[in-house]
N, C-alpha and C positions, 0 to 999 in steps of 0.2 A: 445452582449451576456454577462451575467454575469460570470466572472471567479470564479472557486471554489478553495478554500484553504482547504486541508485535513491536520488536525494537529495530528501529531503523539504523542500520550499520553501514558505514562507507569504507571500512578497511578490515583487514583480518584482525588487527588489534582491537577494533570495536566489537567484533563478533566474540573474541576471547573474554572482554569485559561483560559483554551481554550474558554469555553463558555462565560466567562467574556469579553473576547476579541472579541467576535462576531462570533466564529467558529459555523458552521452549520453541519460540518462532521469531524469526527476524525477516526484516525486508533488507535485501542486499543490494547496494548500489555503489557509485562512486561519485566524487565531486559534489559533496553535500553543500558546498558553498554555493553551488549553482542549482540547489534544490534537487539534486540527485540525477545522475546520468547511469547508463548502462555500465555495470561492472565488467572486468575482464573475465573471460572464461576460466583463466587460470585461478582467479580468486574463487569463483564458484566451486570449481573442482577441489581446491584446497579446503574450503570450508566443509564441503560434503565429505571429504576424506577424513578430516580431524574430528568432526562432529556429525557423524552419521545419525545420530538421534534428533538432531535439530531440524525443525521444518524450516525450509529456505524459500521465501517468495522473493523472486529476482524482478528488479525493475528494469524495464526496457524502455529507454528514452535516448534517442540518438544524439540529441544536441539541447543546449539551453534554449530559452525562449518560449514562444508560444507553442500550441499543439496542433497547429494547421500544417499538415505535412506534405511535401510534394510526393510524386509517384516514387522517385527514386529513394526518398527517405522511408517511404512505406515499404519498399523491397528490403531496405536495410534492417528495419523493424522486424520483418518476417524472418530474415536470416538470423537475427539475434535471438529471436524467440526459439527458433529450431536449435540453435547452438547451446542456448542456456538450458533447454530441457535435456540435451544430450550430456551437458556438463553436471547435471544433477539437480536442476531446480525442482522443487515440489510444487510450485505455483508461479504464475507470471503476473506481473504488475504493469500494466500499459494503458493506453488510450489515445484517442485522436478526436479532433473536433473540425467542423466545417468553418469556413471563414464567417459564417453568420453566427457562430456561437452554439451551434447544435452538435449533437453526437454525429460523428462521421460513421454512419451505420454500416456502409460497405467495408470500410477499414476494419472496424470492430469485428465484423462478421469473419473477416479473413484471419484476424489474429486468434479468435475463438477456434476457428477450424484448425489452425496450426497447433493450438494448444490441445485440442481434443485428439488430433493425430499423434501427439506426443504422449498419449496414455491417459487422457481424461483429467489433465491437471486443472486446478482451480484458477480462476482468472479474476483479478481485481482491477476495476477501472480506477485510475489514479487521480490526483487532484486537478486534472484538466476539468473535472466536474465542478470545481469551484469557480470556474469562469464560464460555465454554461449560461446562456441567457435565460433559460427557464428550466430551474432545477427539478421541479416536479415532473415535467413533461420528459426531461432528460432521464429521470429514474424510471419512468414507465417504459421508455424505449430501452433502457438497459435490462430491465426485467424481462421484456419480450425476446431480447437477444439471448438471454441466458447467462449473464455474467454472474459471478459467485458473490461479489461484494464491491462496495464502493468505498474508497478512501476519501474522506472529505472534512473540511473544517466547517462546514454549514455555510460555505461562501463567505466566511469572515476571516479576520487575520488569524484568529485562534479558534480552536474548538470550543472553549469556554464561551467566547462571544457568540459562537454559532449555535448554541444550545437550542433556540427556539426552532431554527430550520432542522437541525439534526433530529430533534424529537419528532417533527412531522415527517421526516424521511423514514425514520424507524417505524413509525405507524403505517406509512404508505407501503413500505417495503413488505410488511408482513413476514410470513415464513419463506417467501420467495427469494429474498436478497439480503445479504448481511450489510448494514451500515457500519463502517469503521471510522470512528472519529479520530482525527489526528490534526496536529497543529498546536504548538504550545502546551502539550500535554506534560505534566510532571506529577510528583508524589503529593503536591498540595491540592491539585484539582481533579486528578483522574477519577477518583471515587464519585465526586459530585457530577462530573460530565456523564458518567454511565447511569448514575441514580436518575438524573433529570432527562436523560434521552431515552432511556430504555435499552440502550446498546449493551451488547454482551462482550464486544472486543473493543480494543483501544490501541493507538499507534503513537509511539513517541520515540525520540532519539536518546532520551535519558541522559543529557550531557551535563546538565546542572552548572550551566554557565561556563563550561570548559569546551574544548574542540574535540573531545573524544568522549565516547560512552563511558558513563560512570557506573561501575558495578553496584555500588551502594544504592544509587538512585533507582536502578532497575529492580533491585530487591525491595526498595521502599514502595515503588509503584505496584508491584505484584501484591506486597502486603496490604497496601491500602485497598486496592480494588477487590479483594478477597476476604475482607474483614467483616 
C-alpha cells in the first residue's frame, strides 16, 4: 500500500514547492512560526484554483496558545470551518480541549456536524492531542465521535521520540481511525517512524533547515517512505 506524505504549507510558495516535490496532499495554514493558524480564504481559493488535483486539508486555529476556547472563539471556529469548505477545503484540521486536558466533546461534535453538513469532508483532530492528559482515553473518545484521523507526535517533542506511544495508538485505533505521526519528520527518519509504528500516513513541513518548504526534501521523504 502506498504511504502518504502530508506536507504542512504556510504560504502559496510553500504549496508550489510541495507540488514540485510530488506532494499529493497538504495541510494548509498560516503563521507556522506560531505552530500554525487559520489561513485566509483567499489562499485556500487560490490553491484550489491553481492545483485542483491537490488534496487540501485546512487548519482551523483562531489564535496561538492553548486549545481551550471561549464560546466566542468556538463561534469563530465554526464560521471558519464553513468558509473554508466553501473556499474549497477537502478536509478540516481542528480540535479543542477542556481546561482539565480532556477532549472538549461538545465543541468537537459541533465541528464534525459542520464538516458533515459541508459534504462529508474528513476531519483531523490536530496536535491539541499532544497535551491531552490521557491519550488513550482521548483516542477512545475521538473514535466514538467519529473523527477521521489524529495528528500527533506521540506527546513528545518529535514523532521519532514519540514512537512508543504512536505504536500503541495505531494498535488501539485499528481500522476505525488513522494515526498521522507529525513533528520533526524528515527524509532521514520518516521511513523508520512508519515502520516502527505501523502508521500508513505521515506529516511534515519538509523545510530542511530553511523557512520554506524544500521541494527536494518533499521528494526525498516520498521516495523514502515508499521504497
